[in-house]
Biopython code that builds the backbone (N, CA, C, O; Angstrom):
import numpy as np
from Bio.PDB.StructureBuilder import StructureBuilder

atoms = [
    (1, "LEU", "N", (2.649, 3.515, 26.115)),
    (1, "LEU", "CA", (3.437, 4.728, 25.976)),
    (1, "LEU", "C", (4.529, 4.483, 24.945)),
    (1, "LEU", "O", (5.258, 3.495, 25.028)),
    (2, "ARG", "N", (4.638, 5.367, 23.992)),
    (2, "ARG", "CA", (5.688, 5.301, 22.972)),
    (2, "ARG", "C", (6.628, 6.481, 23.162)),
    (2, "ARG", "O", (6.191, 7.602, 23.423)),
    (3, "SER", "N", (7.921, 6.218, 23.028)),
    (3, "SER", "CA", (8.926, 7.256, 23.245)),
    (3, "SER", "C", (9.923, 7.293, 22.093)),
    (3, "SER", "O", (10.148, 6.291, 21.415)),
    (4, "LEU", "N", (10.513, 8.459, 21.886)),
    (4, "LEU", "CA", (11.644, 8.654, 20.992)),
    (4, "LEU", "C", (12.746, 9.299, 21.796)),
    (4, "LEU", "O", (12.519, 10.307, 22.465)),
    (5, "ASP", "N", (13.935, 8.735, 21.742)),
    (5, "ASP", "CA", (15.060, 9.256, 22.525)),
    (5, "ASP", "C", (14.674, 9.432, 23.992)),
    (5, "ASP", "O", (15.043, 10.419, 24.629)),
    (6, "HIS", "N", (13.934, 8.467, 24.515)),
    (6, "HIS", "CA", (13.493, 8.446, 25.917)),
    (6, "HIS", "C", (12.530, 9.577, 26.267)),
    (6, "HIS", "O", (12.346, 9.891, 27.443)),
    (7, "ARG", "N", (11.918, 10.186, 25.263)),
    (7, "ARG", "CA", (10.945, 11.263, 25.469)),
    (7, "ARG", "C", (9.571, 10.780, 25.009)),
    (7, "ARG", "O", (9.413, 10.414, 23.844)),
    (8, "PRO", "N", (8.577, 10.770, 25.894)),
    (8, "PRO", "CA", (7.242, 10.306, 25.497)),
    (8, "PRO", "C", (6.660, 11.160, 24.372)),
    (8, "PRO", "O", (6.681, 12.390, 24.428)),
    (9, "VAL", "N", (6.135, 10.468, 23.338)),
    (9, "VAL", "CA", (5.561, 11.166, 22.195)),
    (9, "VAL", "C", (4.151, 10.694, 21.859)),
    (9, "VAL", "O", (3.425, 11.387, 21.146)),
    (10, "ALA", "N", (3.750, 9.523, 22.363)),
    (10, "ALA", "CA", (2.443, 8.978, 22.006)),
    (10, "ALA", "C", (1.959, 7.995, 23.065)),
    (10, "ALA", "O", (2.753, 7.395, 23.789)),
    (11, "VAL", "N", (0.649, 7.844, 23.137)),
    (11, "VAL", "CA", (0.029, 6.806, 23.964)),
    (11, "VAL", "C", (-0.919, 6.011, 23.076)),
    (11, "VAL", "O", (-1.521, 6.545, 22.144)),
    (12, "GLU", "N", (-1.038, 4.720, 23.386)),
    (12, "GLU", "CA", (-1.886, 3.836, 22.593)),
    (12, "GLU", "C", (-2.854, 3.091, 23.491)),
    (12, "GLU", "O", (-2.542, 2.743, 24.629)),
    (13, "ASP", "N", (-4.016, 2.862, 22.955)),
    (13, "ASP", "CA", (-5.025, 2.017, 23.576)),
    (13, "ASP", "C", (-5.295, 0.898, 22.576)),
    (13, "ASP", "O", (-5.888, 1.138, 21.524)),
    (14, "THR", "N", (-4.866, -0.326, 22.896)),
    (14, "THR", "CA", (-4.912, -1.430, 21.949)),
    (14, "THR", "C", (-5.766, -2.566, 22.487)),
    (14, "THR", "O", (-5.665, -2.939, 23.656)),
    (15, "TRP", "N", (-6.610, -3.110, 21.613)),
    (15, "TRP", "CA", (-7.487, -4.230, 21.972)),
    (15, "TRP", "C", (-7.285, -5.364, 20.980)),
    (15, "TRP", "O", (-7.255, -5.149, 19.768)),
    (16, "LEU", "N", (-7.145, -6.575, 21.511)),
    (16, "LEU", "CA", (-7.044, -7.769, 20.683)),
    (16, "LEU", "C", (-8.377, -8.483, 20.614)),
    (16, "LEU", "O", (-9.206, -8.359, 21.515)),
    (17, "ASP", "N", (-8.580, -9.233, 19.538)),
    (17, "ASP", "CA", (-9.754, -10.072, 19.402)),
    (17, "ASP", "C", (-9.830, -11.035, 20.594)),
    (17, "ASP", "O", (-8.800, -11.455, 21.121)),
    (18, "GLY", "N", (-11.041, -11.380, 21.011)),
    (18, "GLY", "CA", (-11.268, -12.226, 22.173)),
    (18, "GLY", "C", (-10.612, -13.588, 22.120)),
    (18, "GLY", "O", (-10.410, -14.202, 23.168)),
    (19, "ARG", "N", (-10.268, -14.088, 20.933)),
    (19, "ARG", "CA", (-9.612, -15.402, 20.867)),
    (19, "ARG", "C", (-8.226, -15.379, 21.500)),
    (19, "ARG", "O", (-7.646, -16.436, 21.747)),
    (20, "PHE", "N", (-7.689, -14.194, 21.767)),
    (20, "PHE", "CA", (-6.379, -14.058, 22.398)),
    (20, "PHE", "C", (-6.485, -13.600, 23.850)),
    (20, "PHE", "O", (-5.486, -13.194, 24.446)),
    (21, "ASP", "N", (-7.673, -13.660, 24.417)),
    (21, "ASP", "CA", (-7.932, -13.159, 25.768)),
    (21, "ASP", "C", (-6.981, -13.782, 26.796)),
    (21, "ASP", "O", (-6.855, -15.003, 26.891)),
    (22, "GLY", "N", (-6.322, -12.916, 27.556)),
    (22, "GLY", "CA", (-5.456, -13.339, 28.651)),
    (22, "GLY", "C", (-4.109, -13.886, 28.235)),
    (22, "GLY", "O", (-3.327, -14.296, 29.092)),
    (23, "ALA", "N", (-3.813, -13.905, 26.949)),
    (23, "ALA", "CA", (-2.576, -14.516, 26.476)),
    (23, "ALA", "C", (-1.353, -13.615, 26.614)),
    (23, "ALA", "O", (-0.225, -14.108, 26.605)),
    (24, "LEU", "N", (-1.554, -12.312, 26.740)),
    (24, "LEU", "CA", (-0.427, -11.381, 26.872)),
    (24, "LEU", "C", (-0.464, -10.707, 28.233)),
    (24, "LEU", "O", (-1.530, -10.396, 28.765)),
    (25, "THR", "N", (0.705, -10.490, 28.776)),
    (25, "THR", "CA", (0.841, -9.687, 29.988)),
    (25, "THR", "C", (1.916, -8.642, 29.714)),
    (25, "THR", "O", (2.777, -8.853, 28.860)),
    (26, "PRO", "N", (1.879, -7.523, 30.424)),
    (26, "PRO", "CA", (2.896, -6.488, 30.181)),
    (26, "PRO", "C", (4.332, -7.006, 30.314)),
    (26, "PRO", "O", (5.230, -6.539, 29.614)),
    (27, "GLU", "N", (4.541, -7.955, 31.199)),
    (27, "GLU", "CA", (5.893, -8.489, 31.419)),
    (27, "GLU", "C", (6.404, -9.279, 30.211)),
    (27, "GLU", "O", (7.613, -9.391, 30.006)),
    (28, "ARG", "N", (5.503, -9.813, 29.432)),
    (28, "ARG", "CA", (5.892, -10.667, 28.308)),
    (28, "ARG", "C", (6.022, -9.912, 26.990)),
    (28, "ARG", "O", (6.593, -10.441, 26.036)),
    (29, "VAL", "N", (5.510, -8.699, 26.918)),
    (29, "VAL", "CA", (5.493, -7.949, 25.662)),
    (29, "VAL", "C", (6.821, -7.218, 25.475)),
    (29, "VAL", "O", (7.306, -6.542, 26.383)),
    (30, "SER", "N", (7.400, -7.365, 24.283)),
    (30, "SER", "CA", (8.655, -6.677, 23.975)),
    (30, "SER", "C", (8.356, -5.284, 23.432)),
    (30, "SER", "O", (7.197, -4.877, 23.361)),
    (31, "GLU", "N", (9.400, -4.556, 23.051)),
    (31, "GLU", "CA", (9.213, -3.222, 22.471)),
    (31, "GLU", "C", (8.460, -3.291, 21.148)),
    (31, "GLU", "O", (7.808, -2.323, 20.755)),
    (32, "SER", "N", (8.544, -4.413, 20.467)),
    (32, "SER", "CA", (7.817, -4.599, 19.217)),
    (32, "SER", "C", (6.552, -5.386, 19.506)),
    (32, "SER", "O", (6.601, -6.597, 19.725)),
    (33, "LEU", "N", (5.428, -4.702, 19.504)),
    (33, "LEU", "CA", (4.160, -5.346, 19.813)),
    (33, "LEU", "C", (3.835, -6.445, 18.806)),
    (33, "LEU", "O", (3.399, -7.528, 19.198)),
    (34, "TYR", "N", (4.040, -6.183, 17.515)),
    (34, "TYR", "CA", (3.696, -7.184, 16.512)),
    (34, "TYR", "C", (4.641, -8.387, 16.569)),
    (34, "TYR", "O", (4.223, -9.501, 16.251)),
    (35, "ARG", "N", (5.890, -8.195, 16.962)),
    (35, "ARG", "CA", (6.796, -9.326, 17.173)),
    (35, "ARG", "C", (6.305, -10.156, 18.351)),
    (35, "ARG", "O", (6.368, -11.385, 18.314)),
    (36, "SER", "N", (5.818, -9.493, 19.394)),
    (36, "SER", "CA", (5.253, -10.219, 20.538)),
    (36, "SER", "C", (4.031, -11.022, 20.116)),
    (36, "SER", "O", (3.872, -12.172, 20.524)),
    (37, "TYR", "N", (3.168, -10.424, 19.301)),
    (37, "TYR", "CA", (2.010, -11.159, 18.797)),
    (37, "TYR", "C", (2.464, -12.440, 18.085)),
    (37, "TYR", "O", (1.928, -13.523, 18.321)),
    (38, "ARG", "N", (3.455, -12.289, 17.218)),
    (38, "ARG", "CA", (3.947, -13.433, 16.438)),
    (38, "ARG", "C", (4.567, -14.498, 17.341)),
    (38, "ARG", "O", (4.236, -15.679, 17.240)),
    (39, "ASP", "N", (5.471, -14.067, 18.227)),
    (39, "ASP", "CA", (6.216, -15.021, 19.038)),
    (39, "ASP", "C", (5.392, -15.656, 20.149)),
    (39, "ASP", "O", (5.573, -16.836, 20.450)),
    (40, "LEU", "N", (4.503, -14.906, 20.754)),
    (40, "LEU", "CA", (3.753, -15.400, 21.915)),
    (40, "LEU", "C", (2.376, -15.959, 21.564)),
    (40, "LEU", "O", (1.853, -16.824, 22.266)),
    (41, "LEU", "N", (1.792, -15.458, 20.474)),
    (41, "LEU", "CA", (0.425, -15.847, 20.132)),
    (41, "LEU", "C", (0.311, -16.611, 18.819)),
    (41, "LEU", "O", (-0.734, -17.190, 18.522)),
    (42, "GLY", "N", (1.381, -16.612, 18.035)),
    (42, "GLY", "CA", (1.297, -17.192, 16.696)),
    (42, "GLY", "C", (0.462, -16.339, 15.763)),
    (42, "GLY", "O", (-0.027, -16.831, 14.747)),
    (43, "LEU", "N", (0.290, -15.062, 16.093)),
    (43, "LEU", "CA", (-0.520, -14.136, 15.304)),
    (43, "LEU", "C", (0.384, -13.296, 14.419)),
    (43, "LEU", "O", (1.240, -12.559, 14.909)),
    (44, "GLN", "N", (0.188, -13.413, 13.112)),
    (44, "GLN", "CA", (0.915, -12.588, 12.162)),
    (44, "GLN", "C", (-0.055, -11.550, 11.605)),
    (44, "GLN", "O", (-1.051, -11.905, 10.976)),
    (45, "ILE", "N", (0.230, -10.283, 11.831)),
    (45, "ILE", "CA", (-0.586, -9.216, 11.249)),
    (45, "ILE", "C", (-0.207, -9.106, 9.781)),
    (45, "ILE", "O", (0.944, -8.828, 9.445)),
    (46, "ALA", "N", (-1.186, -9.327, 8.911)),
    (46, "ALA", "CA", (-0.938, -9.330, 7.472)),
    (46, "ALA", "C", (-1.125, -7.953, 6.850)),
    (46, "ALA", "O", (-0.418, -7.587, 5.911)),
    (47, "ARG", "N", (-2.076, -7.197, 7.375)),
    (47, "ARG", "CA", (-2.307, -5.854, 6.848)),
    (47, "ARG", "C", (-3.013, -5.035, 7.912)),
    (47, "ARG", "O", (-3.562, -5.570, 8.875)),
    (48, "ALA", "N", (-2.987, -3.723, 7.715)),
    (48, "ALA", "CA", (-3.647, -2.811, 8.648)),
    (48, "ALA", "C", (-4.208, -1.625, 7.887)),
    (48, "ALA", "O", (-3.732, -1.257, 6.813)),
    (49, "GLU", "N", (-5.227, -1.048, 8.477)),
    (49, "GLU", "CA", (-5.862, 0.148, 7.920)),
    (49, "GLU", "C", (-5.812, 1.222, 8.998)),
    (49, "GLU", "O", (-6.372, 1.053, 10.081)),
    (50, "ASP", "N", (-5.145, 2.318, 8.698)),
    (50, "ASP", "CA", (-5.056, 3.440, 9.624)),
    (50, "ASP", "C", (-5.891, 4.596, 9.103)),
    (50, "ASP", "O", (-5.905, 4.879, 7.905)),
    (51, "ARG", "N", (-6.582, 5.257, 10.014)),
    (51, "ARG", "CA", (-7.322, 6.485, 9.693)),
    (51, "ARG", "C", (-6.774, 7.582, 10.600)),
    (51, "ARG", "O", (-6.817, 7.463, 11.824)),
    (52, "LEU", "N", (-6.262, 8.642, 10.000)),
    (52, "LEU", "CA", (-5.631, 9.725, 10.749)),
    (52, "LEU", "C", (-6.548, 10.934, 10.820)),
    (52, "LEU", "O", (-7.215, 11.299, 9.852)),
    (53, "SER", "N", (-6.558, 11.542, 11.997)),
    (53, "SER", "CA", (-7.317, 12.762, 12.219)),
    (53, "SER", "C", (-6.692, 13.471, 13.420)),
    (53, "SER", "O", (-5.509, 13.290, 13.707)),
    (54, "ALA", "N", (-7.473, 14.260, 14.103)),
    (54, "ALA", "CA", (-7.043, 14.916, 15.334)),
    (54, "ALA", "C", (-8.077, 14.608, 16.410)),
    (54, "ALA", "O", (-9.248, 14.378, 16.110)),
    (55, "GLY", "N", (-7.635, 14.606, 17.664)),
    (55, "GLY", "CA", (-8.560, 14.335, 18.759)),
    (55, "GLY", "C", (-7.989, 14.807, 20.079)),
    (55, "GLY", "O", (-6.785, 15.029, 20.210)),
    (56, "ALA", "N", (-8.873, 14.958, 21.057)),
    (56, "ALA", "CA", (-8.475, 15.441, 22.377)),
    (56, "ALA", "C", (-7.802, 14.323, 23.172)),
    (56, "ALA", "O", (-8.262, 13.182, 23.162)),
    (57, "LEU", "N", (-6.726, 14.655, 23.849)),
    (57, "LEU", "CA", (-5.992, 13.712, 24.693)),
    (57, "LEU", "C", (-6.857, 13.339, 25.896)),
    (57, "LEU", "O", (-7.301, 14.223, 26.630)),
    (58, "PRO", "N", (-7.106, 12.034, 26.111)),
    (58, "PRO", "CA", (-7.952, 11.630, 27.241)),
    (58, "PRO", "C", (-7.237, 11.810, 28.580)),
    (58, "PRO", "O", (-6.008, 11.838, 28.648)),
    (59, "GLY", "N", (-8.021, 11.929, 29.623)),
    (59, "GLY", "CA", (-7.481, 12.152, 30.959)),
    (59, "GLY", "C", (-6.499, 11.095, 31.416)),
    (59, "GLY", "O", (-5.486, 11.423, 32.033)),
    (60, "TRP", "N", (-6.783, 9.803, 31.119)),
    (60, "TRP", "CA", (-5.897, 8.732, 31.577)),
    (60, "TRP", "C", (-4.512, 8.822, 30.950)),
    (60, "TRP", "O", (-3.559, 8.257, 31.488)),
    (61, "ALA", "N", (-4.378, 9.522, 29.819)),
    (61, "ALA", "CA", (-3.114, 9.574, 29.096)),
    (61, "ALA", "C", (-2.338, 10.868, 29.312)),
    (61, "ALA", "O", (-1.147, 10.932, 29.009)),
    (62, "ALA", "N", (-2.994, 11.889, 29.827)),
    (62, "ALA", "CA", (-2.383, 13.224, 29.893)),
    (62, "ALA", "C", (-1.085, 13.242, 30.699)),
    (62, "ALA", "O", (-0.081, 13.776, 30.228)),
    (63, "ALA", "N", (-1.086, 12.681, 31.881)),
    (63, "ALA", "CA", (0.111, 12.703, 32.727)),
    (63, "ALA", "C", (1.263, 11.942, 32.089)),
    (63, "ALA", "O", (2.425, 12.314, 32.253)),
    (64, "ARG", "N", (0.943, 10.881, 31.364)),
    (64, "ARG", "CA", (2.001, 10.083, 30.726)),
    (64, "ARG", "C", (2.769, 10.882, 29.681)),
    (64, "ARG", "O", (3.963, 10.662, 29.476)),
    (65, "LEU", "N", (2.079, 11.810, 29.023)),
    (65, "LEU", "CA", (2.745, 12.649, 28.027)),
    (65, "LEU", "C", (3.161, 14.001, 28.582)),
    (65, "LEU", "O", (3.842, 14.767, 27.900)),
    (66, "GLY", "N", (2.760, 14.301, 29.810)),
    (66, "GLY", "CA", (3.090, 15.584, 30.399)),
    (66, "GLY", "C", (2.346, 16.734, 29.755)),
    (66, "GLY", "O", (2.857, 17.852, 29.687)),
    (67, "LEU", "N", (1.130, 16.461, 29.278)),
    (67, "LEU", "CA", (0.300, 17.479, 28.624)),
    (67, "LEU", "C", (-1.056, 17.543, 29.308)),
    (67, "LEU", "O", (-1.482, 16.561, 29.916)),
    (68, "PRO", "N", (-1.736, 18.666, 29.222)),
    (68, "PRO", "CA", (-3.056, 18.773, 29.843)),
    (68, "PRO", "C", (-4.099, 17.888, 29.148)),
    (68, "PRO", "O", (-4.052, 17.689, 27.934)),
    (69, "GLU", "N", (-5.026, 17.368, 29.933)),
    (69, "GLU", "CA", (-6.161, 16.639, 29.378)),
    (69, "GLU", "C", (-6.874, 17.527, 28.376)),
    (69, "GLU", "O", (-7.040, 18.724, 28.610)),
    (70, "GLY", "N", (-7.292, 16.953, 27.274)),
    (70, "GLY", "CA", (-8.014, 17.705, 26.254)),
    (70, "GLY", "C", (-7.133, 18.362, 25.206)),
    (70, "GLY", "O", (-7.645, 18.932, 24.242)),
    (71, "THR", "N", (-5.802, 18.293, 25.375)),
    (71, "THR", "CA", (-4.902, 18.842, 24.367)),
    (71, "THR", "C", (-5.195, 18.181, 23.024)),
    (71, "THR", "O", (-5.311, 16.958, 22.950)),
    (72, "MET", "N", (-5.313, 18.966, 21.978)),
    (72, "MET", "CA", (-5.541, 18.393, 20.647)),
    (72, "MET", "C", (-4.262, 17.715, 20.172)),
    (72, "MET", "O", (-3.173, 18.287, 20.216)),
    (73, "MET", "N", (-4.432, 16.475, 19.715)),
    (73, "MET", "CA", (-3.309, 15.636, 19.317)),
    (73, "MET", "C", (-3.588, 15.049, 17.941)),
    (73, "MET", "O", (-4.723, 15.058, 17.465)),
    (74, "GLY", "N", (-2.530, 14.535, 17.307)),
    (74, "GLY", "CA", (-2.736, 13.677, 16.159)),
    (74, "GLY", "C", (-3.405, 12.410, 16.665)),
    (74, "GLY", "O", (-3.114, 11.959, 17.773)),
    (75, "LEU", "N", (-4.290, 11.834, 15.875)),
    (75, "LEU", "CA", (-5.048, 10.664, 16.292)),
    (75, "LEU", "C", (-5.025, 9.636, 15.166)),
    (75, "LEU", "O", (-5.405, 9.936, 14.034)),
    (76, "ALA", "N", (-4.577, 8.424, 15.480)),
    (76, "ALA", "CA", (-4.557, 7.331, 14.501)),
    (76, "ALA", "C", (-5.425, 6.197, 15.027)),
    (76, "ALA", "O", (-5.212, 5.695, 16.131)),
    (77, "ARG", "N", (-6.394, 5.808, 14.234)),
    (77, "ARG", "CA", (-7.243, 4.658, 14.571)),
    (77, "ARG", "C", (-6.902, 3.541, 13.594)),
    (77, "ARG", "O", (-6.931, 3.727, 12.377)),
    (78, "ARG", "N", (-6.576, 2.373, 14.153)),
    (78, "ARG", "CA", (-6.114, 1.247, 13.333)),
    (78, "ARG", "C", (-7.009, 0.034, 13.487)),
    (78, "ARG", "O", (-7.498, -0.275, 14.574)),
    (79, "ARG", "N", (-7.210, -0.646, 12.364)),
    (79, "ARG", "CA", (-7.756, -2.001, 12.350)),
    (79, "ARG", "C", (-6.689, -2.860, 11.696)),
    (79, "ARG", "O", (-6.259, -2.585, 10.576)),
    (80, "ALA", "N", (-6.261, -3.907, 12.403)),
    (80, "ALA", "CA", (-5.225, -4.798, 11.886)),
    (80, "ALA", "C", (-5.824, -6.180, 11.666)),
    (80, "ALA", "O", (-6.628, -6.659, 12.466)),
    (81, "PHE", "N", (-5.418, -6.812, 10.567)),
    (81, "PHE", "CA", (-6.019, -8.061, 10.128)),
    (81, "PHE", "C", (-4.996, -9.190, 10.114)),
    (81, "PHE", "O", (-3.824, -8.981, 9.797)),
    (82, "ASP", "N", (-5.459, -10.397, 10.464)),
    (82, "ASP", "CA", (-4.588, -11.565, 10.422)),
    (82, "ASP", "C", (-4.513, -12.101, 8.989)),
    (82, "ASP", "O", (-5.102, -11.529, 8.072)),
    (83, "ALA", "N", (-3.781, -13.203, 8.810)),
    (83, "ALA", "CA", (-3.574, -13.774, 7.482)),
    (83, "ALA", "C", (-4.871, -14.257, 6.840)),
    (83, "ALA", "O", (-4.949, -14.371, 5.616)),
    (84, "ASP", "N", (-5.898, -14.545, 7.658)),
    (84, "ASP", "CA", (-7.188, -14.991, 7.134)),
    (84, "ASP", "C", (-8.144, -13.829, 6.854)),
    (84, "ASP", "O", (-9.290, -14.044, 6.461)),
    (85, "GLY", "N", (-7.665, -12.592, 7.059)),
    (85, "GLY", "CA", (-8.486, -11.422, 6.794)),
    (85, "GLY", "C", (-9.411, -11.028, 7.934)),
    (85, "GLY", "O", (-10.246, -10.137, 7.777)),
    (86, "ARG", "N", (-9.268, -11.691, 9.094)),
    (86, "ARG", "CA", (-10.100, -11.350, 10.257)),
    (86, "ARG", "C", (-9.451, -10.213, 11.045)),
    (86, "ARG", "O", (-8.227, -10.138, 11.156)),
    (87, "ILE", "N", (-10.280, -9.339, 11.582)),
    (87, "ILE", "CA", (-9.747, -8.279, 12.433)),
    (87, "ILE", "C", (-9.176, -8.922, 13.695)),
    (87, "ILE", "O", (-9.878, -9.641, 14.406)),
    (88, "ALA", "N", (-7.908, -8.661, 13.964)),
    (88, "ALA", "CA", (-7.241, -9.216, 15.135)),
    (88, "ALA", "C", (-6.996, -8.147, 16.198)),
    (88, "ALA", "O", (-6.900, -8.455, 17.386)),
    (89, "GLU", "N", (-6.897, -6.890, 15.765)),
    (89, "GLU", "CA", (-6.543, -5.813, 16.691)),
    (89, "GLU", "C", (-7.210, -4.524, 16.238)),
    (89, "GLU", "O", (-7.332, -4.254, 15.043)),
    (90, "VAL", "N", (-7.638, -3.736, 17.213)),
    (90, "VAL", "CA", (-8.039, -2.349, 16.966)),
    (90, "VAL", "C", (-7.269, -1.492, 17.964)),
    (90, "VAL", "O", (-7.078, -1.883, 19.116)),
    (91, "SER", "N", (-6.841, -0.346, 17.523)),
    (91, "SER", "CA", (-6.083, 0.517, 18.426)),
    (91, "SER", "C", (-6.347, 1.975, 18.115)),
    (91, "SER", "O", (-6.743, 2.339, 17.008)),
    (92, "THR", "N", (-6.120, 2.792, 19.116)),
    (92, "THR", "CA", (-6.177, 4.243, 18.986)),
    (92, "THR", "C", (-4.872, 4.788, 19.543)),
    (92, "THR", "O", (-4.460, 4.428, 20.646)),
    (93, "THR", "N", (-4.232, 5.647, 18.784)),
    (93, "THR", "CA", (-2.976, 6.265, 19.200)),
    (93, "THR", "C", (-3.134, 7.770, 19.166)),
    (93, "THR", "O", (-3.528, 8.345, 18.151)),
    (94, "TRP", "N", (-2.821, 8.405, 20.288)),
    (94, "TRP", "CA", (-2.764, 9.862, 20.358)),
    (94, "TRP", "C", (-1.287, 10.214, 20.311)),
    (94, "TRP", "O", (-0.511, 9.729, 21.135)),
    (95, "PHE", "N", (-0.884, 11.055, 19.356)),
    (95, "PHE", "CA", (0.528, 11.413, 19.242)),
    (95, "PHE", "C", (0.677, 12.923, 19.130)),
    (95, "PHE", "O", (-0.190, 13.617, 18.599)),
    (96, "ASP", "N", (1.790, 13.407, 19.641)),
    (96, "ASP", "CA", (2.084, 14.834, 19.626)),
    (96, "ASP", "C", (2.848, 15.155, 18.352)),
    (96, "ASP", "O", (4.030, 14.825, 18.253)),
    (97, "PRO", "N", (2.197, 15.798, 17.360)),
    (97, "PRO", "CA", (2.878, 16.056, 16.091)),
    (97, "PRO", "C", (4.033, 17.057, 16.214)),
    (97, "PRO", "O", (4.830, 17.189, 15.286)),
    (98, "ALA", "N", (4.132, 17.753, 17.335)),
    (98, "ALA", "CA", (5.282, 18.632, 17.553)),
    (98, "ALA", "C", (6.511, 17.830, 17.982)),
    (98, "ALA", "O", (7.638, 18.318, 17.895)),
    (99, "ARG", "N", (6.287, 16.593, 18.447)),
    (99, "ARG", "CA", (7.385, 15.749, 18.921)),
    (99, "ARG", "C", (7.722, 14.613, 17.956)),
    (99, "ARG", "O", (8.854, 14.131, 17.939)),
    (100, "ALA", "N", (6.743, 14.182, 17.149)),
    (100, "ALA", "CA", (6.972, 13.025, 16.294)),
    (100, "ALA", "C", (6.004, 13.010, 15.117)),
    (100, "ALA", "O", (4.897, 13.542, 15.196)),
    (101, "ALA", "N", (6.434, 12.402, 14.045)),
    (101, "ALA", "CA", (5.563, 12.156, 12.897)),
    (101, "ALA", "C", (4.977, 10.750, 13.058)),
    (101, "ALA", "O", (5.594, 9.882, 13.675)),
    (102, "TYR", "N", (3.804, 10.537, 12.509)),
    (102, "TYR", "CA", (3.193, 9.214, 12.538)),
    (102, "TYR", "C", (3.696, 8.411, 11.355)),
    (102, "TYR", "O", (3.546, 8.822, 10.204)),
    (103, "VAL", "N", (4.292, 7.268, 11.641)),
    (103, "VAL", "CA", (4.822, 6.376, 10.591)),
    (103, "VAL", "C", (4.285, 4.978, 10.893)),
    (103, "VAL", "O", (4.346, 4.523, 12.035)),
    (104, "ALA", "N", (3.763, 4.303, 9.883)),
    (104, "ALA", "CA", (3.271, 2.941, 10.048)),
    (104, "ALA", "C", (4.001, 2.036, 9.063)),
    (104, "ALA", "O", (4.123, 2.352, 7.880)),
    (105, "ARG", "N", (4.486, 0.899, 9.575)),
    (105, "ARG", "CA", (5.108, -0.130, 8.747)),
    (105, "ARG", "C", (4.482, -1.462, 9.096)),
    (105, "ARG", "O", (4.469, -1.856, 10.262)),
    (106, "ILE", "N", (3.972, -2.148, 8.117)),
    (106, "ILE", "CA", (3.359, -3.459, 8.348)),
    (106, "ILE", "C", (4.000, -4.450, 7.421)),
    (106, "ILE", "O", (4.011, -4.201, 6.216)),
    (107, "PRO", "N", (4.517, -5.519, 7.870)),
    (107, "PRO", "CA", (4.877, -5.834, 9.260)),
    (107, "PRO", "C", (6.168, -5.197, 9.677)),
    (107, "PRO", "O", (6.601, -5.369, 10.816)),
]
sb = StructureBuilder()
sb.init_structure("model")
sb.init_model(0)
sb.init_chain("A")
sb.init_seg("    ")
for serial, (resi, resn, name, xyz) in enumerate(atoms, 1):
    if name == "N":
        sb.init_residue(resn, " ", resi, " ")
    sb.init_atom(name, np.array(xyz, "f"), 0.0, 1.0, " ", f" {name:<3s}", serial, name[0])
structure = sb.get_structure()
């Protein structure tokens, strides 16, 4: 869940490459996911590719944003690469464009 001014604006579904399996827990992750990757895993994200479109808000995320399931949202699909050019992370972010703009900064 991502928030601005304590107001939920986006939900993310993030997957790491299997070489990092079990290395992160919610208790250990800071507000900066990529800083957590660096500090806890020794993983530096070198670059990322985002593809933006629109998509329906999934049921598991609807209550978190206070919106009905199926609401059309901004949709960002990311592939993030480590320093060796290997895919380290894939993620999908559903964001409410009425509440926030999508901004990506790497790193």
